[in-house]
Structure formats: C-alpha cells, structure tokens
C-alpha positions in Angstrom: -147.0 107.5 -27.4 -145.2 104.8 -29.2 -142.1 105.9 -28.4 -142.5 105.0 -24.6 -143.4 101.1 -25.6 -139.9 101.5 -27.7 -138.2 102.9 -24.5 -139.6 100.0 -22.1 -139.5 97.1 -24.3 -136.4 97.7 -25.9 -134.7 97.1 -22.6 -135.5 93.5 -22.2 -134.9 93.0 -25.6 -131.3 94.1 -24.9 -131.7 91.6 -22.0 -132.6 88.6 -24.3 -129.9 89.5 -26.9 -127.4 89.2 -24.3 -129.0 86.0 -22.7 -129.0 84.6 -26.4 -125.3 85.5 -26.9 -124.3 83.8 -23.7 -126.6 80.7 -24.9 -124.3 81.1 -27.9 -120.8 80.7 -26.2 -122.2 78.0 -23.7 -123.0 75.8 -26.6 -119.6 76.4 -28.4 -118.0 76.0 -25.3 -119.4 72.6 -24.4 -119.7 71.6 -27.9 -123.6 71.7 -27.9 -124.1 72.4 -31.7 -127.7 71.1 -32.1 -129.4 74.2 -31.2 -126.9 76.9 -31.4 -128.2 78.3 -34.7 -131.8 78.9 -32.7 -129.7 81.5 -30.6 -128.2 83.0 -33.4 -132.0 83.7 -35.0 -132.8 85.3 -31.7 -129.9 87.3 -31.2 -130.5 89.0 -34.6 -134.1 89.7 -34.0 -133.3 91.0 -30.8 -130.9 93.5 -32.4 -133.8 95.2 -34.4 -135.3 97.1 -31.6 -131.7 97.8 -30.1 -131.3 100.0 -33.5 -133.6 102.3 -32.2 -130.7 103.4 -30.0 -129.0 105.3 -32.7 -132.2 107.3 -33.6 -133.2 109.9 -31.6 -137.0 109.8 -30.4 -138.8 112.6 -29.0 -139.0 113.3 -25.1 -141.5 111.4 -23.5 -143.6 113.9 -20.9 -146.5 112.5 -19.2 -147.7 109.1 -19.8 -151.1 108.1 -18.6 -151.5 104.9 -16.2 -153.8 103.4 -18.9 -151.1 103.8 -21.4 -148.4 102.2 -19.0 -151.0 99.1 -18.6 -151.4 98.8 -22.3 -147.4 98.8 -22.5 -146.9 96.2 -19.7 -149.7 93.8 -21.3 -148.1 94.3 -24.8 -144.6 93.2 -23.3 -146.2 90.0 -21.9 -147.6 89.1 -25.4 -144.7 90.5 -27.2 -141.4 89.3 -25.8 -142.5 85.7 -25.1 -142.7 85.5 -29.0 -138.9 86.1 -29.1 -138.4 83.9 -26.0 -140.2 80.9 -28.0 -138.2 81.0 -31.0 -135.5 78.6 -29.4 -138.0 76.3 -28.8 -139.8 76.4 -32.3 -136.6 76.4 -34.6 -134.8 73.3 -32.1 -134.8 70.2 -33.4 -137.3 68.8 -31.3 -140.1 69.3 -33.9 -142.2 71.8 -31.2 -145.3 73.5 -32.8 -145.6 77.3 -32.3 -148.5 77.0 -30.1 -146.2 74.7 -27.8 -143.3 76.7 -28.1 -145.4 80.0 -27.1 -147.2 78.3 -24.5 -143.6 77.1 -22.8 -142.0 80.7 -23.5 -145.3 82.3 -21.5 -145.2 80.0 -18.7 -141.8 80.7 -18.4 -141.9 84.6 -18.6 -144.9 84.8 -16.2 -142.8 82.6 -13.9 -145.4 79.7 -14.0 -143.6 76.8 -14.9 -146.3 74.6 -16.7 -144.4 72.7 -19.3 -145.1 70.5 -22.4 -141.9 68.9 -22.2 -142.4 65.2 -20.5 -138.8 64.2 -20.1 -136.2 67.1 -19.2 -133.3 64.8 -19.8 -133.8 64.7 -23.7 -133.4 68.3 -23.9 -129.7 69.9 -24.3 -128.3 71.9 -21.6 -128.7 75.3 -23.4 -132.3 74.6 -23.9 -132.5 73.9 -20.2 -130.5 77.3 -19.4 -132.7 79.1 -21.8 -136.0 78.0 -20.0 -134.3 79.2 -16.9 -133.3 82.4 -18.5 -137.0 83.2 -19.6 -138.2 83.0 -15.9 -135.2 85.3 -14.7 -136.2 87.9 -17.1 -139.7 87.4 -16.4 -139.1 87.9 -12.6 -137.3 91.1 -13.8 -140.1 92.4 -15.9 -142.6 91.9 -13.3 -140.6 94.0 -10.6 -140.3 96.7 -13.2 -144.1 96.7 -14.0 -144.8 97.2 -10.5 -142.4 100.4 -10.3 -144.2 101.6 -13.5 -147.6 101.2 -12.4 -146.9 102.4 -8.6 -149.5 105.1 -8.8 -152.2 102.2 -8.3 -151.0 101.3 -5.2 -152.0 103.0 -1.7 -149.3 104.8 0.1 -148.5 102.4 2.5 -147.2 100.1 -0.1 -145.4 102.6 -1.7 -143.6 103.5 1.5 -141.9 99.8 1.3 -139.9 101.3 -1.6 -139.1 105.1 -1.3 -140.2 108.2 0.6 -140.8 109.6 -2.9 -144.5 108.7 -3.3 -145.0 110.8 -6.6 -142.4 109.4 -8.7 -140.9 111.3 -11.5 -138.6 109.9 -14.4 -135.5 110.4 -12.2 -136.8 108.4 -9.3 -138.2 105.8 -11.7 -134.9 105.2 -13.0 -133.2 105.1 -9.6 -135.5 102.6 -8.5 -135.1 100.3 -11.7 -131.3 100.5 -11.1 -131.8 99.6 -7.5 -133.9 96.5 -8.5 -131.6 95.3 -11.3 -128.4 95.5 -9.1 -130.6 94.0 -6.0 -132.2 91.1 -8.1 -128.6 90.2 -9.8 -127.0 90.1 -6.6 -129.6 87.8 -4.8 -129.2 85.5 -7.9 -125.4 85.2 -7.5 -125.9 84.6 -3.8 -128.5 82.0 -4.3 -126.2 80.4 -6.9 -123.2 80.4 -4.5 -125.1 78.8 -1.6 -126.1 75.8 -3.7 -122.8 75.3 -4.7 -121.3 75.6 -1.2 -123.8 72.8 -0.4 -122.7 70.4 -3.1 -125.5 71.0 -5.6 -123.8 70.9 -9.2 -123.1 74.2 -10.8 -125.4 73.8 -13.8 -128.0 72.6 -11.6 -127.3 75.7 -9.2 -127.4 78.0 -12.1 -130.8 77.0 -13.0 -132.4 76.4 -9.5 -131.2 80.3 -8.9 -132.4 81.5 -11.9 -136.0 79.8 -11.3 -136.1 80.7 -7.4 -135.3 84.3 -7.7 -138.3 84.7 -10.0 -140.8 82.3 -8.1 -140.8 80.3 -11.6 -141.1 76.8 -11.5 -138.9 75.2 -14.2 -136.7 72.6 -13.2 -133.5 71.5 -14.9 -134.3 67.7 -14.0 -137.5 65.3 -14.0 -137.3 65.1 -10.5 -136.6 67.4 -7.3 -135.8 64.4 -5.2 -132.6 63.8 -7.5 -131.2 67.3 -6.5 -132.4 67.4 -3.1 -131.0 64.1 -1.9 -130.2 65.0 2.0 -132.4 66.6 4.5 -129.7 69.3 4.5 -130.2 70.5 0.9 -134.2 70.1 1.2 -133.7 72.8 4.1 -131.5 75.1 2.4 -133.8 74.9 -1.0 -136.8 75.6 1.3 -135.1 78.8 2.9 -133.8 79.9 -0.5 -137.6 79.9 -1.6 -138.6 82.5 1.0 -136.2 85.1 -0.5 -138.8 85.4 -3.5 -141.4 85.3 -0.8 -140.2 88.6 0.8 -139.6 91.9 -0.5 -136.7 92.4 -2.9 -135.3 95.1 -0.8 -135.8 93.2 2.6 -132.2 92.7 3.3 -131.3 96.2 1.8 -133.6 97.8 4.3 -132.5 95.7 7.2 -129.1 97.2 6.8 -130.7 100.6 6.8 -133.3 100.3 9.3 -131.6 102.9 11.7 -132.0 105.4 8.7 -135.0 104.3 7.1 -137.3 103.2 10.2 -139.8 100.2 10.6 -142.0 101.6 7.8 -139.9 100.2 5.1 -139.9 96.6 6.2 -143.7 96.7 7.9 -144.9 94.2 5.3 -142.1 91.6 5.8 -142.6 92.0 9.6 -145.9 90.7 8.8 -145.3 88.0 6.7 -142.6 86.7 8.8 -145.0 86.6 11.6 -147.8 85.0 9.3 -145.0 82.3 8.0 -143.8 81.4 11.4 -147.5 80.8 12.6 -148.2 78.4 9.6 -144.7 76.5 10.2 -145.9 76.3 14.1 -149.4 75.2 13.2 -148.1 72.5 10.8 -145.3 71.4 13.4 -147.7 71.1 16.3 -150.8 69.4 14.7 -149.2 67.2 12.0 -148.5 63.5 12.4 -145.3 63.3 14.0 -144.6 60.1 12.0 -144.5 62.4 8.9 -141.2 63.9 7.7 -141.4 67.6 8.5 -138.7 68.2 5.9 -141.1 67.6 3.2 -144.0 69.9 4.9 -141.4 72.4 5.1 -140.4 72.5 1.7 -143.9 72.5 0.6 -145.1 75.4 2.8 -142.0 77.6 1.8 -143.1 76.7 -1.8 -146.5 77.3 -1.5 -146.2 80.9 0.0 -143.6 81.9 -2.5 -145.7 80.7 -5.3 -142.9 78.4 -6.8 -145.3 75.6 -6.2 -142.2 72.7 -6.5 -142.4 69.8 -4.3 -140.9 66.5 -3.7 -142.7 63.4 -4.5 -143.2 62.2 -1.1 -145.2 65.2 -0.2 -148.2 64.2 2.0 -151.5 64.7 0.0 -153.9 65.5 3.1 -152.9 69.3 3.0 -153.8 70.2 -0.8 -156.4 72.6 0.2 -154.2 74.4 2.8 -151.5 74.5 0.4 -153.7 76.0 -2.3 -155.0 78.6 0.3 -151.4 79.6 1.1 -150.6 79.8 -2.7 -153.7 82.1 -3.2 -152.4 84.8 -0.2 -149.1 84.6 -1.6 -146.2 86.7 -0.6 -144.9 90.4 -0.7 -146.3 93.3 -2.7 -142.5 94.0 -4.0 -141.5 90.3 -4.6 -141.6 88.0 -7.7 -144.2 85.9 -6.0 -147.8 86.3 -6.9 -150.9 85.9 -5.0 -153.6 88.3 -3.8 -151.1 89.6 -1.0 -150.8 88.7 2.8 -151.3 92.3 3.8 -154.1 93.4 1.6 -156.2 90.2 2.9 -155.0 91.2 6.7 -155.8 94.7 6.0 -159.3 94.0 4.5 -160.3 91.6 7.5 -159.0 94.1 9.8 -161.3 96.9 8.2 -164.4 94.3 8.1 -164.0 93.4 11.5 -163.7 97.3 12.6 -166.9 97.9 10.6 -169.2 95.3 12.2 -167.8 96.0 15.9 -168.6 100.0 15.0 -172.4 99.0 14.6 -172.6 97.5 17.9 -170.3 100.0 19.9 -171.0 103.1 17.8 -169.2 105.4 20.5 -166.1 103.8 20.1 -163.4 105.0 17.4 -161.8 102.5 15.4 -158.7 103.2 13.3 -157.8 101.1 10.2 -153.9 101.7 10.9 -151.5 99.0 10.6 -148.7 98.5 12.9 -145.6 100.5 12.0 -147.4 102.8 9.7 -148.1 106.5 10.2 -151.0 107.0 8.6 -154.7 105.5 8.9 -155.5 103.9 5.5 -158.1 105.6 3.1 -161.3 104.0 2.3 -160.3 103.8 -1.0 -157.8 101.3 -0.5 -160.0 98.8 0.9 -162.3 99.1 -2.1 -159.3 98.4 -4.2 -158.5 95.3 -2.0 -161.9 94.2 -2.2 -162.4 94.5 -5.9 -159.1 92.5 -6.4 -160.6 89.3 -4.4 -163.7 90.0 -6.8 -161.6 89.7 -9.8 -159.6 86.8 -8.8 -162.9 84.7 -7.9 -164.4 85.9 -11.5 -161.4 84.8 -13.3 -161.4 81.5 -11.5 -164.8 80.5 -12.0 -164.4 81.6 -15.9 -161.3 79.3 -16.4 -162.2 76.5 -14.1 -165.6 76.6 -16.6 -163.3 76.8 -19.7 -161.4 73.6 -18.6 -164.4 71.6 -17.7 -166.3 72.2 -20.7 -163.0 71.1 -22.2 -163.4 68.0 -20.9 -161.4 68.2 -17.6 -162.5 67.0 -14.2 -163.9 69.6 -11.9 -161.3 69.5 -9.1 -158.5 69.3 -11.6 -159.9 72.6 -13.5 -160.5 74.3 -10.1 -156.9 73.5 -8.9 -155.2 74.0 -12.4 -157.2 77.3 -12.6 -155.8 78.6 -9.1 -152.5 77.7 -10.1 -152.5 79.5 -13.4 -153.7 82.7 -12.0 -151.5 82.6 -9.1 -148.5 81.7 -11.7 -147.5 78.6 -9.6 -146.4 75.2 -11.2 -148.3 72.0 -10.9 -146.7 69.4 -8.2 -147.4 66.6 -6.1 -148.4 68.6 -3.3 -151.4 69.8 -5.3 -152.3 66.6 -6.8 -151.5 67.5 -10.3 -147.7 66.6 -10.7 -148.7 64.1 -13.8 -150.7 66.8 -15.5 -149.8 66.7 -19.4 -150.1 70.1 -21.1 -148.8 68.8 -24.4 -151.9 67.0 -24.9 -154.2 69.7 -24.0 -156.3 71.0 -27.2 -155.4 74.6 -28.8 -158.3 76.4 -26.9 -157.6 75.3 -23.8 -153.7 76.2 -24.1 -154.8 79.7 -25.3 -157.0 80.0 -22.1 -154.3 79.1 -20.0 -151.9 81.7 -21.7 -154.7 84.5 -21.3 -154.8 83.5 -17.7 -151.2 83.4 -17.0 -150.8 86.8 -18.2 -154.2 88.1 -16.3 -152.6 86.4 -12.9 -149.2 88.4 -13.4 -150.5 91.7 -14.4 -151.8 92.8 -11.1 -155.5 92.0 -11.0 -156.4 95.7 -10.4 -155.1 96.5 -13.6 -157.4 94.4 -15.4 -160.3 96.4 -13.7 -158.6 99.9 -14.5 -158.5 98.8 -18.5 -162.3 97.7 -18.2 -163.1 101.2 -16.6 -161.3 103.1 -19.3 -162.8 101.2 -22.4 -166.3 100.4 -21.2 -167.1 103.2 -18.7 -165.7 106.2 -20.5 -167.8 108.6 -18.5 
C-alpha cells in the first residue's frame, strides 16, 4: 500500500515545491539574498517525490481506514521536515529541533514560535512561516475527506449527498476544497488591502486566518490593527475559518441543496450570537468591546491571537470557547460544538426518559432528516474522554518539567486545540525557545494528536492493541 502514501503525499510536496519557487522569485525581486539558497535546497528536495509522476504505479483499489490514518499521521511527521529546511539552513543559527518545532507548529496551524523578535527575520522567511500554516490547513481539510468514513451521516451531509465516497467523488470534493480554499484566501487578502493594511502584511494575515493559524508577520497585532474599523474587520474575517469552508458556497445553492447542508453552521451562528450577546450585556461598559469582540472571534475559531489590552478576567471563558471550537469542515480545531450539543441533548433525553418512560424522545437535530444513531454518541463521548486523557498526560509532563501547574494546564489546552498563546490566555510572554528538548518533543507529539481528529487515535489503538 506504499503507493497510496506516494499518491497522497506527493501532491503536498508539489505544493511545497511551488511555494519554495515563489519564495525564490520573491527573494530575487526584492533583493533578499541572505536565505535564498535555503529555498533552492527545499525546492530540489520537493522534486524527488514529483519524479514518481514519470513512473507508472499500480492501481490503488480499496484502502482500509487504518492505512488512511497511518498515511495522514505520516504526513504530519514527514512534511514538516521539508518545511523546517529554510529555518535550519537560514543565517539565524537555528538548531534542527527548533526548526522542526517551528515547522510542526505552522503545519498544525498552532502558532507557537521559537522566534522572540519577528522584525529580525527577512520577509521571505516570514512568508514561509505563513505558507506553512496555509498548506497545513489544506492538508487538514483533505485529511477530513480521506477519513470521511469515521464520521456520522449528519456530518457527512454537510459536504455531499454521496455518503459512500468512491475515488471519483473524493477527487471531486478535493478539487472543490482546493478551489474554495484558494478563493477565500484571495478574498481575505483583498479585504485587508481595501482597509488599508499593507500588502505584505495582508498576504501573511490571509494565509494565517484561512488556516486558523497563529503566526503573525509582526511582533504585535496592535501595530497592524491600529483603528477600531481594522479590529472589527479582522475579527469578522476570523469567522471564515470558524464556519464550514463550503458555507458561502452552500448559501448560494440553498434552494437546490436545502438546509441540511448548512445545519451545523446555523447552530454555530446561533451559538456565536449568544456568546456575543452575553459578553455585551454582562461585561463592564467601561471596557472596550472591540477587544472582547476580537478575543471571542479568535477563541471560537481556534486562532488565538489577541490585542495586548484584552481583559484578563475572562481567561477561563476563552479557554472553554477554544475547547469547543468550530465547524466539522473548517480549519478550526476543538471538540466541535455540534458534537457537544448532540451529546448534551442525548444525555438529557436519557435522564428524562427514566422519569417519563412512556414518552418518546428523539435524538434528532433540527434541519436533519434522520434520528442520530447511538454509535454516534459513543464516538462523541470517546472523543471527549481522549481529550481529557491527553490533557492530563501533557499537563503532567509540563509540570514535571518545571512549569507552574496553571501554565502547564493552559498550554496543554492550547496545544491540543492547536491555538496560539496570547494575552487573552495569559501566556503571551511564554518562551518556547528556552524549553528543554523533552518538553518540545512532547508539544510536537500532542500538536499532531490534536490535529488528527482525536477519534482516529482510538481507532489506531483498537487496531494495534485490540486486534480481536
């Protein structure tokens, strides 16, 4: 089945080759010669898998879900090695573990960084950081399609009527994802330019926003969002990665497709407006709501960036919003609101059924045709259990490594939810460069665990530890 690895990962090495080539052109055009050789090395290495285009590989028939999961996890370890090369061979004397940490952080759209001062980096490397998030977001969306069989029918219907995906349907959805992803990136870039954000900054922000990434092209977000209008526009743009990638596409086709294709986004919008309303009504009117508006949008979308003046009184709430996360088919992470809502509804129905056994309680969500199967709720529950188990392990590792418990706990949540540290979680001054190797390796592993749907971890464990 190694042919499937080649087929799947070859596409992303081709994209990395294209991004390397664009960085070479950018470096020569703006006379940025300091690190241009690093992109040549990366480009040449990316050409190696592309050579397989010239060799006929045997046809791939049926690929098991276990092998698909293994391929995706392999990509999360292998592709960042290529992404780390421009860091490692740059003039900044970065060790390989730090370069790989930065690459993993970008590819998983987390945003932890070993660079203390972004101003010291040349522009080509800043673009490379943002590009690593962009391709990581695309990889995540493609991986969801590849693992579509592990999701319930209600979530599958947010993509297509063809619930049993064959190779042609997968290719069609891949192409649709790629086109939508590129168009939305371009739209975000244009919007930022319209509102007087410098083109270089707009490009990097667009690549970060669409992928729910946390890398910034400057040391401070305040230097970019220096007006209330810019803060609000940026806050709204973060919601693009909170909702489904196909939300706008499905809105235009609502008459043909029906509400079932946007059911999850309708729940998310209701949930989002409720959160905004609660904050607006209950918070101190002396506080600038623009900062809270940005922090809420950043939390629910799992981006995590915030302004320095964000109030520190709501750290716990922001962490809860980060854990809940966004849409099933978006670049945001989290446990997913629709799963938590469905599990809560199921639990309440089960409790009430004991007091009123003659009543019939349907576990059906609005805008859905079918009653949800009991196995779906088992999946949701196991996802939460795996998250809590992973959270305890990583918090223990960081605490043993010498970090305060509250720091370890918050950092573990951000790691598993692939969300950057910032002032809204009280970790804006956390120094990743000074972490010991064991802690860095732990964060690398759990950033990947957080990005590959947590349920896939259980499926792999079942395969290898419970073969019968």
